[in-house]
N, C-alpha and C positions, 0 to 999 in steps of 0.2 A: 408544594409545587406539583403541578399536574405532570403526569408521565404519559407520553405518547409513543407507542410502538409503531415504527414505520417499517412496513413489511414489503419486501420485494418478492412477489410470488414467482418471479422468473429466475430467482437465484437457484443455485445448484441442487440443494437438498430439499426437494419439493415435499416429500412426505414429512420431513421434520418441520417444514414451514407450516403445513396444515396442522400438525400436532401443536406447534408453538401458538398458533392463533387460538386454539382451544384452551391453552394454559394461561393466557393473559388475564390477570385479575380484573374483576368487574370495575374496579375503581380507576382503571387506566383506559385511555383511548387507543384505538387502532386505526391506522391509515394504510391502505394498500396503494402502492405507487402505480401509476398508470403508464409511465414512459420514462426514458432516460432523462435525468435532470429534474424529474418531478418532485423528488424528496427535498431538494434545495428550494424550489419554488414554494412548496407547501409550508416549509418551516418559516420562510421569510414572511409569508402572508399570515401564518398563525401568530407569529410574534407581534406583527403590526396590529392584529385584531384583538388578541387575547393576552398578550404579554409573554414573557419567557416561560419555557417549560423544559422538562427533561425529555429529550428525544432519543429513543433507542433504535438504532439501525439494525434491522433484521435482514441479513443478506450477506454478501461478501464484501471485499475491500472497496469495490465500486460504490456500494450502497453506503458504507461508512463515510467514504469521501464526500458523497452528496450531502449527507447529514452534517458533516463538519462544515462544508461550505455554506450551509444555512445558518448554523449555530454561531460561527465566528463573528458574524455581523449583528448578532442579537444580544445585547447586553443582559447578562444574567442567565442565558440559556445554557443547558448542559447537553452533552452527547454521551451515548453509550452504545453497546453493540451486543447482539446475539449472533454469533458467527455461523450462519447456515448457508454460506456461499461455497465456492470450490476451493479457493486459495486460503482465505482466512488468515492472512499473514500479519495484519496489524495487531490482532489480539495476542499473538504469540509473544509479544513484548511484555505480557502480563501473565507469566506462567502459573501463578498461584491463585488464579481467579476462577470462579464458577459462573461463566457468562450465560449458562442456560437456566439459571434460577431466576425466573422473571420477578418473583417477589423481592429477592435480594437486589435486583436491578433497580427497583423502585425506592429502596430504603437505604442503600449503602452510600458511602461518601464518594467524593470525586477527587481527582488529582489534576493539577495543571500540567498540560502537555504541549510540547512545541508543534508547530506546523511549518511547512515550507510554502511561501507565497511565490507563485510563478507568473511571469509575463511571457506569453508566446506571441511572436510576430510572424504573420503569414499573409501573403498577398495584400500587403498594405493595411492589415487590420491587427489590432492587439486583442488578445484574450487573456484575462487574468483569472486566477483561482488559487486554491490551496491544495497541496498534496499532503497527506498525513503519514505516508509510509515510505514510498520509494519512486524515483524516476529512473527509467532504464533506457539506454540507447545502445544500438548495435545488437549483439547476439541475444541478450536477454529480452530485448524488445521484439526481435524477430521470433523468438520462441513463444512469447505471449501471443503474437499475431497468428502464428501457425496453430497454436493451441486452440484459438477461437475457431479457426477454419475446420478443425477436426473435433468439434465439440461433442460429436457423437461418441467419442471415447471418454470414459469417465475419469475424473480426478487426476491423481498423480501420473497414471499411465499416459494420459494425454500430454503431460509435460515431458515425459521421457521420450515419447514418440517424436514430439516437436524438437527436442534437443537433438535427436539422431538425424532428423531431416535437415536441421540447420547446420549440423556439423559437416554434412556433405556439401551444402551450399557455401558455408563460411563467408557470409556477406560482410559482417562487421559494420564499421562506419568510418567516414573520413571527415574529421571535425577539428575545430580549434576550441580549446577549453581554457578559460580564464578563471582563476579562483582568487578572490580578494584583490583583483586588479592585476594579477600576474599571469602571463601565459605559461601553462605548465605542459601543454600538449598541443601539437599542430601536425596533423597527418592521420594516417590510418591507425585504427585500434580494433581489437576484437569486441570489447564492450566497455561501457562505463555505467556504474550505478551510483546515483546521488541520493543518499538515504537519510531518513529520519529514524526509521526502525531498522531492525537487523535482518528481516526475512523477506523473501520474494518467492514466487513460483510454487506456492504451496508448501513452504517449510524449508526452502534452501536458505541457509544462513550466510548469505553473500557478504554482508557487512557487519561482522561480529563486533566491530568497534563502535557501532552506532548506539546512541542513547537518546531516547525521545524526550529527555528532560535536561539535556546539557547545553542547550542554546547554540548548537552547532550542526552543520551538515557534514556527514561523512561521505567522501567521494572515493570510489575505487576505479582505477583505470587499468584494465587488463590490456597489455600491449598486443600487437598483431602476431600472436603466437601461431606456430604450426598446429595442425590438427592433433598430431600425436602428443605434443607437449601439453596442449589444453586437456586432452583426454586423461593424461597422467595426473593433472592437477584437479580435475573435476570432482572426484570423490571427496577430497578434503575441502574444496571450495563449497560443496553442497552442505558439508557438516560445519563449516565455519572455522575449520582448523588450519586453513591454508596459510594464515599469518604466522604459524609456528615453523613453517618450512625454511630451511637454510637458503639464503640468497634469494628469497621470494621477491625482494625489491627489483630484481632483474626483470621480472615479469609483471608485477603489479605495483602501481603507484597508489598509495593510500594516504589521504590527508583529511583534516578537519578544517572547516572554514565557515564563513558567514554568507558568502555570496559566490555564485557560479554563473558564468555566461558560456553557453555552448552555441557555436555557429557552424553549420555544415559547410564544408568546402566545395560541395557539388550542388549547392543551391537550396536543397531541402532535406529533411530527415524525419523519421518517425520517432516519437518519444512515448514510452509507456508510463502513464501517470496512474499509480495505484491500480494497475491492471487494465486501464483504459488507454487506447492508443490515439494520439493526435499527430497531425502533420504540422511542421513548423519550419521556418527559415532562420529562426534564432530563438533561443529560450534563455530567460534569466531567472535564477532561483535565489531567494533570500530567506534566511531563517527568521521565523517569528517566535521568539521564546514565549512560553506559557500562553499560547494563542487561544486555547479553549480548555474547558473543564470536561474531563472524561470520567465516566462512571466506572469505578473499580470495585467489582463485587468480590472482595476478598473474604475468605473463611479462615478460621483458625487452623483447620486441618488442611493438608495439601491435597489439591484436587487435580486429577488428570482426566482428560476426556478424549474420546475419539471424535475428530472433527468431521468424519464422514457420517456417523450415526448419532452424534450428540450424546451418546451414552457415557456415563462416568466409568473410568477404568479402575480407579481406586479412590478411596476416601480415608 
């Protein structure tokens, strides 16, 4: 099977992307994306003209999302990732993989992974697509939005600055949430995360109960807490250990389900889909088990790497 490295040159780690282009084996193809959504378009046209291939997304979670949205509709196609973006949260669900070995990306096996199919309703139009990692509404989405506005600040520092700014504003969201046909929330909340994977925001383990291969969506609803209460929970929330706290159910609702419908009570809302923000008047999420084949470059030895420099920390 042919391997095509799809490279987003506008992703965060530009020096590493240039290095990556030079490392791609001669037997593979390279495609440089030209605009938002271009990777999905390219894959669909490639599969129509040449048949299925192994498409390796070289960028952040947004680039991986575009590649998945192209692959899921092409029978026999496979997706992989070289995480040279800023957040790189989806690949964190595979801790023992060496995603920076381009030769291994071409030869290793794949695993079947779930995806979340969403339908967004806005101004009389429907938009459908797949999310592979996480959907965020409220505080988390506001943080992602502000982080893009302060993109001149690098990496995790931008997230921390954005968290601080949003703690002052504390906008949250006002929504109705239905899971598997039952209304479980109706009113204000601080945030909700609807997850396939565990991580968001560049390594925040917000949904530790998530499993990308269990055929379920994990939803967390953090109630409309005071700033001080949220600040006290934040360190454990970022590490994913908040579920161990006594009486945590007073502040966070956590469930697994197959379908979620979220409707804003004030007309519209923003939703962060794998790091990209959309506006909607209603969104429906459905789990699609084993939606695509994902390249899993495992080695026998345990690999750790620095997501900022792509350098291995230990072997």
